[in-house]
PDB file of N, H, CA, C and O in Angstrom:
ATOM      1  N   MET A   1       2.632  23.178  63.856  1.00  0.00           N
ATOM      2  CA  MET A   1       1.480  23.603  64.643  1.00  0.00           C
ATOM      3  C   MET A   1       1.479  25.117  64.827  1.00  0.00           C
ATOM      4  O   MET A   1       0.436  25.764  64.730  1.00  0.00           O
ATOM      5  N   PHE A   2       2.668  25.678  65.097  1.00  0.00           N
ATOM      6  H   PHE A   2       3.515  25.152  65.176  1.00  0.00           H
ATOM      7  CA  PHE A   2       2.776  27.130  65.289  1.00  0.00           C
ATOM      8  C   PHE A   2       2.339  27.875  64.035  1.00  0.00           C
ATOM      9  O   PHE A   2       1.637  28.883  64.116  1.00  0.00           O
ATOM     10  N   TRP A   3       2.767  27.365  62.857  1.00  0.00           N
ATOM     11  H   TRP A   3       3.338  26.547  62.792  1.00  0.00           H
ATOM     12  CA  TRP A   3       2.444  28.057  61.609  1.00  0.00           C
ATOM     13  C   TRP A   3       0.956  27.971  61.273  1.00  0.00           C
ATOM     14  O   TRP A   3       0.403  28.892  60.673  1.00  0.00           O
ATOM     15  N   LYS A   4       0.306  26.871  61.657  1.00  0.00           N
ATOM     16  H   LYS A   4       0.755  26.123  62.145  1.00  0.00           H
ATOM     17  CA  LYS A   4      -1.136  26.753  61.429  1.00  0.00           C
ATOM     18  C   LYS A   4      -1.900  27.757  62.284  1.00  0.00           C
ATOM     19  O   LYS A   4      -2.847  28.386  61.810  1.00  0.00           O
ATOM     20  N   VAL A   5      -1.493  27.910  63.542  1.00  0.00           N
ATOM     21  H   VAL A   5      -0.724  27.399  63.927  1.00  0.00           H
ATOM     22  CA  VAL A   5      -2.145  28.866  64.437  1.00  0.00           C
ATOM     23  C   VAL A   5      -1.908  30.288  63.934  1.00  0.00           C
ATOM     24  O   VAL A   5      -2.830  31.102  63.894  1.00  0.00           O
ATOM     25  N   LEU A   6      -0.672  30.576  63.555  1.00  0.00           N
ATOM     26  H   LEU A   6       0.077  29.914  63.588  1.00  0.00           H
ATOM     27  CA  LEU A   6      -0.337  31.903  63.041  1.00  0.00           C
ATOM     28  C   LEU A   6      -1.109  32.181  61.753  1.00  0.00           C
ATOM     29  O   LEU A   6      -1.603  33.292  61.560  1.00  0.00           O
ATOM     30  N   GLY A   7      -1.219  31.197  60.878  1.00  0.00           N
ATOM     31  H   GLY A   7      -0.818  30.294  61.035  1.00  0.00           H
ATOM     32  CA  GLY A   7      -1.969  31.357  59.638  1.00  0.00           C
ATOM     33  C   GLY A   7      -3.450  31.603  59.904  1.00  0.00           C
ATOM     34  O   GLY A   7      -4.072  32.421  59.226  1.00  0.00           O
ATOM     35  N   ALA A   8      -4.017  30.908  60.877  1.00  0.00           N
ATOM     36  H   ALA A   8      -3.512  30.243  61.428  1.00  0.00           H
ATOM     37  CA  ALA A   8      -5.425  31.103  61.222  1.00  0.00           C
ATOM     38  C   ALA A   8      -5.648  32.503  61.784  1.00  0.00           C
ATOM     39  O   ALA A   8      -6.641  33.152  61.457  1.00  0.00           O
ATOM     40  N   ILE A   9      -4.728  32.970  62.627  1.00  0.00           N
ATOM     41  H   ILE A   9      -3.921  32.442  62.893  1.00  0.00           H
ATOM     42  CA  ILE A   9      -4.847  34.318  63.194  1.00  0.00           C
ATOM     43  C   ILE A   9      -4.770  35.370  62.096  1.00  0.00           C
ATOM     44  O   ILE A   9      -5.547  36.324  62.097  1.00  0.00           O
ATOM     45  N   VAL A  10      -3.846  35.205  61.165  1.00  0.00           N
ATOM     46  H   VAL A  10      -3.215  34.430  61.164  1.00  0.00           H
ATOM     47  CA  VAL A  10      -3.700  36.155  60.057  1.00  0.00           C
ATOM     48  C   VAL A  10      -4.943  36.123  59.174  1.00  0.00           C
ATOM     49  O   VAL A  10      -5.408  37.168  58.719  1.00  0.00           O
ATOM     50  N   LEU A  11      -5.482  34.931  58.929  1.00  0.00           N
ATOM     51  H   LEU A  11      -5.104  34.082  59.298  1.00  0.00           H
ATOM     52  CA  LEU A  11      -6.679  34.803  58.104  1.00  0.00           C
ATOM     53  C   LEU A  11      -7.874  35.491  58.758  1.00  0.00           C
ATOM     54  O   LEU A  11      -8.620  36.202  58.084  1.00  0.00           O
ATOM     55  N   VAL A  12      -8.064  35.291  60.050  1.00  0.00           N
ATOM     56  H   VAL A  12      -7.459  34.713  60.597  1.00  0.00           H
ATOM     57  CA  VAL A  12      -9.162  35.938  60.774  1.00  0.00           C
ATOM     58  C   VAL A  12      -8.979  37.450  60.751  1.00  0.00           C
ATOM     59  O   VAL A  12      -9.947  38.190  60.579  1.00  0.00           O
ATOM     60  N   TRP A  13      -7.744  37.914  60.925  1.00  0.00           N
ATOM     61  H   TRP A  13      -6.957  37.313  61.065  1.00  0.00           H
ATOM     62  CA  TRP A  13      -7.460  39.351  60.902  1.00  0.00           C
ATOM     63  C   TRP A  13      -7.802  39.940  59.529  1.00  0.00           C
ATOM     64  O   TRP A  13      -8.395  41.016  59.450  1.00  0.00           O
ATOM     65  N   LEU A  14      -7.436  39.247  58.458  1.00  0.00           N
ATOM     66  H   LEU A  14      -6.955  38.373  58.523  1.00  0.00           H
ATOM     67  CA  LEU A  14      -7.744  39.725  57.110  1.00  0.00           C
ATOM     68  C   LEU A  14      -9.253  39.783  56.873  1.00  0.00           C
ATOM     69  O   LEU A  14      -9.739  40.720  56.240  1.00  0.00           O
ATOM     70  N   VAL A  15      -9.995  38.799  57.369  1.00  0.00           N
ATOM     71  H   VAL A  15      -9.600  38.038  57.883  1.00  0.00           H
ATOM     72  CA  VAL A  15     -11.446  38.806  57.216  1.00  0.00           C
ATOM     73  C   VAL A  15     -12.038  40.022  57.916  1.00  0.00           C
ATOM     74  O   VAL A  15     -12.906  40.695  57.361  1.00  0.00           O
ATOM     75  N   PHE A  16     -11.571  40.310  59.143  1.00  0.00           N
ATOM     76  H   PHE A  16     -10.866  39.763  59.594  1.00  0.00           H
ATOM     77  CA  PHE A  16     -12.083  41.478  59.854  1.00  0.00           C
ATOM     78  C   PHE A  16     -11.719  42.779  59.148  1.00  0.00           C
ATOM     79  O   PHE A  16     -12.531  43.704  59.111  1.00  0.00           O
ATOM     80  N   VAL A  17     -10.526  42.865  58.594  1.00  0.00           N
ATOM     81  H   VAL A  17      -9.867  42.114  58.624  1.00  0.00           H
ATOM     82  CA  VAL A  17     -10.124  44.070  57.865  1.00  0.00           C
ATOM     83  C   VAL A  17     -11.012  44.261  56.638  1.00  0.00           C
ATOM     84  O   VAL A  17     -11.478  45.371  56.379  1.00  0.00           O
ATOM     85  N   LEU A  18     -11.250  43.196  55.884  1.00  0.00           N
ATOM     86  H   LEU A  18     -10.872  42.294  56.094  1.00  0.00           H
ATOM     87  CA  LEU A  18     -12.096  43.293  54.690  1.00  0.00           C
ATOM     88  C   LEU A  18     -13.531  43.642  55.054  1.00  0.00           C
ATOM     89  O   LEU A  18     -14.150  44.476  54.392  1.00  0.00           O
ATOM     90  N   LEU A  19     -14.073  43.014  56.102  1.00  0.00           N
ATOM     91  H   LEU A  19     -13.571  42.336  56.639  1.00  0.00           H
ATOM     92  CA  LEU A  19     -15.434  43.339  56.521  1.00  0.00           C
ATOM     93  C   LEU A  19     -15.540  44.797  56.967  1.00  0.00           C
ATOM     94  O   LEU A  19     -16.519  45.472  56.647  1.00  0.00           O
ATOM     95  N   GLY A  20     -14.561  45.277  57.687  1.00  0.00           N
ATOM     96  H   GLY A  20     -13.766  44.730  57.947  1.00  0.00           H
ATOM     97  CA  GLY A  20     -14.565  46.674  58.109  1.00  0.00           C
ATOM     98  C   GLY A  20     -14.532  47.615  56.921  1.00  0.00           C
ATOM     99  O   GLY A  20     -15.227  48.631  56.904  1.00  0.00           O
ATOM    100  N   TRP A  21     -13.730  47.276  55.934  1.00  0.00           N
ATOM    101  H   TRP A  21     -13.166  46.451  55.948  1.00  0.00           H
ATOM    102  CA  TRP A  21     -13.613  48.102  54.735  1.00  0.00           C
ATOM    103  C   TRP A  21     -14.931  48.125  53.963  1.00  0.00           C
ATOM    104  O   TRP A  21     -15.363  49.178  53.493  1.00  0.00           O
ATOM    105  N   ILE A  22     -15.569  46.958  53.835  1.00  0.00           N
ATOM    106  H   ILE A  22     -15.218  46.103  54.217  1.00  0.00           H
ATOM    107  CA  ILE A  22     -16.844  46.869  53.106  1.00  0.00           C
ATOM    108  C   ILE A  22     -17.931  47.636  53.853  1.00  0.00           C
ATOM    109  O   ILE A  22     -18.688  48.389  53.240  1.00  0.00           O
ATOM    110  N   ILE A  23     -18.015  47.454  55.163  1.00  0.00           N
ATOM    111  H   ILE A  23     -17.400  46.843  55.661  1.00  0.00           H
ATOM    112  CA  ILE A  23     -19.040  48.139  55.957  1.00  0.00           C
ATOM    113  C   ILE A  23     -18.832  49.646  55.918  1.00  0.00           C
ATOM    114  O   ILE A  23     -19.797  50.408  55.859  1.00  0.00           O
ATOM    115  N   LYS A  24     -17.576  50.075  55.951  1.00  0.00           N
ATOM    116  H   LYS A  24     -16.792  49.456  55.999  1.00  0.00           H
ATOM    117  CA  LYS A  24     -17.281  51.509  55.879  1.00  0.00           C
ATOM    118  C   LYS A  24     -17.754  52.087  54.543  1.00  0.00           C
ATOM    119  O   LYS A  24     -18.330  53.175  54.509  1.00  0.00           O
ATOM    120  N   GLY A  25     -17.518  51.381  53.468  1.00  0.00           N
ATOM    121  H   GLY A  25     -17.050  50.498  53.497  1.00  0.00           H
ATOM    122  CA  GLY A  25     -17.984  51.829  52.155  1.00  0.00           C
ATOM    123  C   GLY A  25     -19.497  51.832  52.058  1.00  0.00           C
ATOM    124  O   GLY A  25     -20.085  52.768  51.516  1.00  0.00           O
ATOM    125  N   LEU A  26     -20.132  50.791  52.580  1.00  0.00           N
ATOM    126  H   LEU A  26     -19.655  50.031  53.020  1.00  0.00           H
ATOM    127  CA  LEU A  26     -21.594  50.720  52.539  1.00  0.00           C
ATOM    128  C   LEU A  26     -22.224  51.808  53.401  1.00  0.00           C
ATOM    129  O   LEU A  26     -23.287  52.327  53.060  1.00  0.00           O
ATOM    130  N   PHE A  27     -21.579  52.158  54.515  1.00  0.00           N
ATOM    131  H   PHE A  27     -20.716  51.736  54.791  1.00  0.00           H
ATOM    132  CA  PHE A  27     -22.115  53.201  55.384  1.00  0.00           C
ATOM    133  C   PHE A  27     -22.260  54.508  54.620  1.00  0.00           C
ATOM    134  O   PHE A  27     -23.295  55.168  54.712  1.00  0.00           O
ATOM    135  N   TRP A  28     -21.232  54.888  53.867  1.00  0.00           N
ATOM    136  H   TRP A  28     -20.391  54.352  53.792  1.00  0.00           H
ATOM    137  CA  TRP A  28     -21.298  56.149  53.118  1.00  0.00           C
ATOM    138  C   TRP A  28     -22.291  56.062  51.980  1.00  0.00           C
ATOM    139  O   TRP A  28     -22.963  57.047  51.674  1.00  0.00           O
ATOM    140  N   MET A  29     -22.402  54.889  51.337  1.00  0.00           N
ATOM    141  H   MET A  29     -21.857  54.089  51.585  1.00  0.00           H
ATOM    142  CA  MET A  29     -23.380  54.734  50.262  1.00  0.00           C
ATOM    143  C   MET A  29     -24.803  54.829  50.816  1.00  0.00           C
ATOM    144  O   MET A  29     -25.669  55.455  50.205  1.00  0.00           O
ATOM    145  N   ILE A  30     -25.041  54.207  51.972  1.00  0.00           N
ATOM    146  H   ILE A  30     -24.337  53.698  52.468  1.00  0.00           H
ATOM    147  CA  ILE A  30     -26.367  54.272  52.601  1.00  0.00           C
ATOM    148  C   ILE A  30     -26.667  55.701  53.037  1.00  0.00           C
ATOM    149  O   ILE A  30     -27.793  56.174  52.879  1.00  0.00           O
ATOM    150  N   THR A  31     -25.670  56.393  53.585  1.00  0.00           N
ATOM    151  H   THR A  31     -24.756  56.009  53.714  1.00  0.00           H
ATOM    152  CA  THR A  31     -25.864  57.772  54.020  1.00  0.00           C
ATOM    153  C   THR A  31     -26.248  58.664  52.838  1.00  0.00           C
ATOM    154  O   THR A  31     -27.179  59.463  52.941  1.00  0.00           O
ATOM    155  N   ILE A  32     -25.544  58.531  51.731  1.00  0.00           N
ATOM    156  H   ILE A  32     -24.788  57.882  51.647  1.00  0.00           H
ATOM    157  CA  ILE A  32     -25.845  59.328  50.543  1.00  0.00           C
ATOM    158  C   ILE A  32     -27.235  58.970  50.007  1.00  0.00           C
ATOM    159  O   ILE A  32     -27.976  59.850  49.570  1.00  0.00           O
ATOM    160  N   GLY A  33     -27.587  57.690  50.040  1.00  0.00           N
ATOM    161  H   GLY A  33     -26.985  56.975  50.395  1.00  0.00           H
ATOM    162  CA  GLY A  33     -28.904  57.262  49.590  1.00  0.00           C
ATOM    163  C   GLY A  33     -30.023  57.836  50.442  1.00  0.00           C
ATOM    164  O   GLY A  33     -31.046  58.275  49.916  1.00  0.00           O
ATOM    165  N   VAL A  34     -29.833  57.833  51.760  1.00  0.00           N
ATOM    166  H   VAL A  34     -29.002  57.476  52.187  1.00  0.00           H
ATOM    167  CA  VAL A  34     -30.852  58.382  52.666  1.00  0.00           C
ATOM    168  C   VAL A  34     -31.023  59.881  52.433  1.00  0.00           C
ATOM    169  O   VAL A  34     -32.145  60.386  52.436  1.00  0.00           O
ATOM    170  N   ILE A  35     -29.922  60.588  52.231  1.00  0.00           N
ATOM    171  H   ILE A  35     -29.010  60.177  52.228  1.00  0.00           H
ATOM    172  CA  ILE A  35     -29.992  62.031  51.967  1.00  0.00           C
ATOM    173  C   ILE A  35     -30.715  62.285  50.639  1.00  0.00           C
ATOM    174  O   ILE A  35     -31.547  63.188  50.546  1.00  0.00           O
ATOM    175  N   ALA A  36     -30.395  61.488  49.615  1.00  0.00           N
ATOM    176  H   ALA A  36     -29.719  60.755  49.691  1.00  0.00           H
ATOM    177  CA  ALA A  36     -31.035  61.663  48.309  1.00  0.00           C
ATOM    178  C   ALA A  36     -32.538  61.401  48.397  1.00  0.00           C
ATOM    179  O   ALA A  36     -33.331  62.149  47.825  1.00  0.00           O
ATOM    180  N   VAL A  37     -32.932  60.355  49.103  1.00  0.00           N
ATOM    181  H   VAL A  37     -32.289  59.747  49.568  1.00  0.00           H
ATOM    182  CA  VAL A  37     -34.356  60.051  49.249  1.00  0.00           C
ATOM    183  C   VAL A  37     -35.055  61.157  50.042  1.00  0.00           C
ATOM    184  O   VAL A  37     -36.177  61.540  49.712  1.00  0.00           O
ATOM    185  N   GLY A  38     -34.406  61.664  51.069  1.00  0.00           N
ATOM    186  H   GLY A  38     -33.494  61.353  51.337  1.00  0.00           H
ATOM    187  CA  GLY A  38     -34.980  62.763  51.845  1.00  0.00           C
ATOM    188  C   GLY A  38     -35.194  64.007  51.008  1.00  0.00           C
ATOM    189  O   GLY A  38     -36.232  64.660  51.117  1.00  0.00           O
ATOM    190  N   ILE A  39     -34.223  64.341  50.173  1.00  0.00           N
ATOM    191  H   ILE A  39     -33.380  63.810  50.084  1.00  0.00           H
ATOM    192  CA  ILE A  39     -34.357  65.509  49.296  1.00  0.00           C
ATOM    193  C   ILE A  39     -35.483  65.284  48.289  1.00  0.00           C
ATOM    194  O   ILE A  39     -36.247  66.204  47.998  1.00  0.00           O
ATOM    195  N   TYR A  40     -35.590  64.060  47.753  1.00  0.00           N
ATOM    196  H   TYR A  40     -34.969  63.312  47.990  1.00  0.00           H
ATOM    197  CA  TYR A  40     -36.652  63.747  46.792  1.00  0.00           C
ATOM    198  C   TYR A  40     -38.024  63.872  47.446  1.00  0.00           C
ATOM    199  O   TYR A  40     -38.935  64.465  46.868  1.00  0.00           O
ATOM    200  N   ILE A  41     -38.175  63.315  48.650  1.00  0.00           N
ATOM    201  H   ILE A  41     -37.435  62.834  49.118  1.00  0.00           H
ATOM    202  CA  ILE A  41     -39.461  63.397  49.349  1.00  0.00           C
ATOM    203  C   ILE A  41     -39.806  64.851  49.668  1.00  0.00           C
ATOM    204  O   ILE A  41     -40.959  65.261  49.534  1.00  0.00           O
ATOM    205  N   LEU A  42     -38.816  65.621  50.085  1.00  0.00           N
ATOM    206  H   LEU A  42     -37.879  65.288  50.194  1.00  0.00           H
ATOM    207  CA  LEU A  42     -39.046  67.033  50.371  1.00  0.00           C
ATOM    208  C   LEU A  42     -39.467  67.777  49.107  1.00  0.00           C
ATOM    209  O   LEU A  42     -40.382  68.599  49.143  1.00  0.00           O
ATOM    210  N   TYR A  43     -38.805  67.490  48.000  1.00  0.00           N
ATOM    211  H   TYR A  43     -38.062  66.821  47.970  1.00  0.00           H
ATOM    212  CA  TYR A  43     -39.145  68.124  46.727  1.00  0.00           C
ATOM    213  C   TYR A  43     -40.572  67.772  46.306  1.00  0.00           C
ATOM    214  O   TYR A  43     -41.334  68.648  45.898  1.00  0.00           O
ATOM    215  N   LYS A  44     -40.937  66.483  46.405  1.00  0.00           N
ATOM    216  H   LYS A  44     -40.318  65.770  46.736  1.00  0.00           H
ATOM    217  CA  LYS A  44     -42.283  66.071  46.030  1.00  0.00           C
ATOM    218  C   LYS A  44     -43.324  66.708  46.949  1.00  0.00           C
ATOM    219  O   LYS A  44     -44.409  67.066  46.491  1.00  0.00           O
ATOM    220  N   ALA A  45     -43.018  66.851  48.207  1.00  0.00           N
ATOM    221  H   ALA A  45     -42.136  66.560  48.579  1.00  0.00           H
ATOM    222  CA  ALA A  45     -43.966  67.468  49.135  1.00  0.00           C
ATOM    223  C   ALA A  45     -44.159  68.942  48.789  1.00  0.00           C
ATOM    224  O   ALA A  45     -45.273  69.460  48.866  1.00  0.00           O
ATOM    225  N   MET A  46     -43.091  69.607  48.415  1.00  0.00           N
ATOM    226  H   MET A  46     -42.185  69.187  48.352  1.00  0.00           H
ATOM    227  CA  MET A  46     -43.183  71.026  48.069  1.00  0.00           C
ATOM    228  C   MET A  46     -43.958  71.226  46.761  1.00  0.00           C
ATOM    229  O   MET A  46     -44.806  72.114  46.670  1.00  0.00           O
ATOM    230  N   THR A  47     -43.666  70.403  45.756  1.00  0.00           N
ATOM    231  H   THR A  47     -42.977  69.681  45.830  1.00  0.00           H
ATOM    232  CA  THR A  47     -44.316  70.595  44.460  1.00  0.00           C
ATOM    233  C   THR A  47     -45.775  70.169  44.502  1.00  0.00           C
ATOM    234  O   THR A  47     -46.613  70.824  43.881  1.00  0.00           O
ATOM    235  N   SER A  48     -46.107  69.104  45.206  1.00  0.00           N
ATOM    236  H   SER A  48     -45.427  68.572  45.710  1.00  0.00           H
ATOM    237  CA  SER A  48     -47.507  68.678  45.256  1.00  0.00           C
ATOM    238  C   SER A  48     -48.334  69.678  46.075  1.00  0.00           C
ATOM    239  O   SER A  48     -49.519  69.869  45.804  1.00  0.00           O
ATOM    240  N   ASP A  49     -47.725  70.303  47.057  1.00  0.00           N
ATOM    241  H   ASP A  49     -46.762  70.148  47.278  1.00  0.00           H
ATOM    242  CA  ASP A  49     -48.424  71.302  47.866  1.00  0.00           C
ATOM    243  C   ASP A  49     -48.777  72.517  47.014  1.00  0.00           C
ATOM    244  O   ASP A  49     -49.882  73.048  47.126  1.00  0.00           O
ATOM    245  N   SER A  50     -47.861  72.960  46.172  1.00  0.00           N
ATOM    246  H   SER A  50     -46.964  72.529  46.081  1.00  0.00           H
ATOM    247  CA  SER A  50     -48.128  74.136  45.342  1.00  0.00           C
ATOM    248  C   SER A  50     -49.143  73.820  44.246  1.00  0.00           C
ATOM    249  O   SER A  50     -49.921  74.702  43.881  1.00  0.00           O
ATOM    250  N   LYS A  51     -49.170  72.605  43.706  1.00  0.00           N
ATOM    251  H   LYS A  51     -48.538  71.889  44.002  1.00  0.00           H
ATOM    252  CA  LYS A  51     -50.148  72.216  42.686  1.00  0.00           C
ATOM    253  C   LYS A  51     -51.544  72.161  43.274  1.00  0.00           C
ATOM    254  O   LYS A  51     -52.500  72.571  42.615  1.00  0.00           O
ATOM    255  N   GLU A  52     -51.690  71.663  44.505  1.00  0.00           N
ATOM    256  H   GLU A  52     -50.913  71.331  45.040  1.00  0.00           H
ATOM    257  CA  GLU A  52     -53.011  71.582  45.137  1.00  0.00           C
ATOM    258  C   GLU A  52     -53.576  72.970  45.397  1.00  0.00           C
ATOM    259  O   GLU A  52     -54.782  73.180  45.269  1.00  0.00           O
ATOM    260  N   SER A  53     -52.721  73.917  45.758  1.00  0.00           N
ATOM    261  H   SER A  53     -51.742  73.747  45.862  1.00  0.00           H
ATOM    262  CA  SER A  53     -53.218  75.272  46.038  1.00  0.00           C
ATOM    263  C   SER A  53     -53.645  75.969  44.744  1.00  0.00           C
ATOM    264  O   SER A  53     -54.501  76.852  44.790  1.00  0.00           O
ATOM    265  N   GLN A  54     -53.077  75.600  43.591  1.00  0.00           N
ATOM    266  H   GLN A  54     -52.382  74.883  43.554  1.00  0.00           H
ATOM    267  CA  GLN A  54     -53.457  76.208  42.316  1.00  0.00           C
ATOM    268  C   GLN A  54     -54.812  75.703  41.847  1.00  0.00           C
ATOM    269  O   GLN A  54     -55.553  76.447  41.204  1.00  0.00           O
ATOM    270  N   HIS A  55     -55.157  74.448  42.155  1.00  0.00           N
ATOM    271  H   HIS A  55     -54.556  73.844  42.678  1.00  0.00           H
ATOM    272  CA  HIS A  55     -56.431  73.874  41.710  1.00  0.00           C
ATOM    273  C   HIS A  55     -57.617  74.406  42.499  1.00  0.00           C
ATOM    274  O   HIS A  55     -58.744  74.318  42.012  1.00  0.00           O
ATOM    275  N   ARG A  56     -57.427  74.935  43.655  1.00  0.00           N
ATOM    276  H   ARG A  56     -56.512  75.007  44.051  1.00  0.00           H
ATOM    277  CA  ARG A  56     -58.553  75.413  44.487  1.00  0.00           C
ATOM    278  C   ARG A  56     -58.945  76.813  44.184  1.00  0.00           C
ATOM    279  O   ARG A  56     -59.869  77.343  44.801  1.00  0.00           O
TER     280      ARG A  56
END
């Protein structure tokens, strides 16, 4: 009985460690993605603004 409880505790601990590791990795990937999209939107806003002023 003791070993089953200890095994369950270790298993739950490993699941939390793996989830933390995955979430930590995804956080940085999402952060880099948001920055990249922001730079792209800023670039498109700058270039479309200059093209509109040339046509007038």
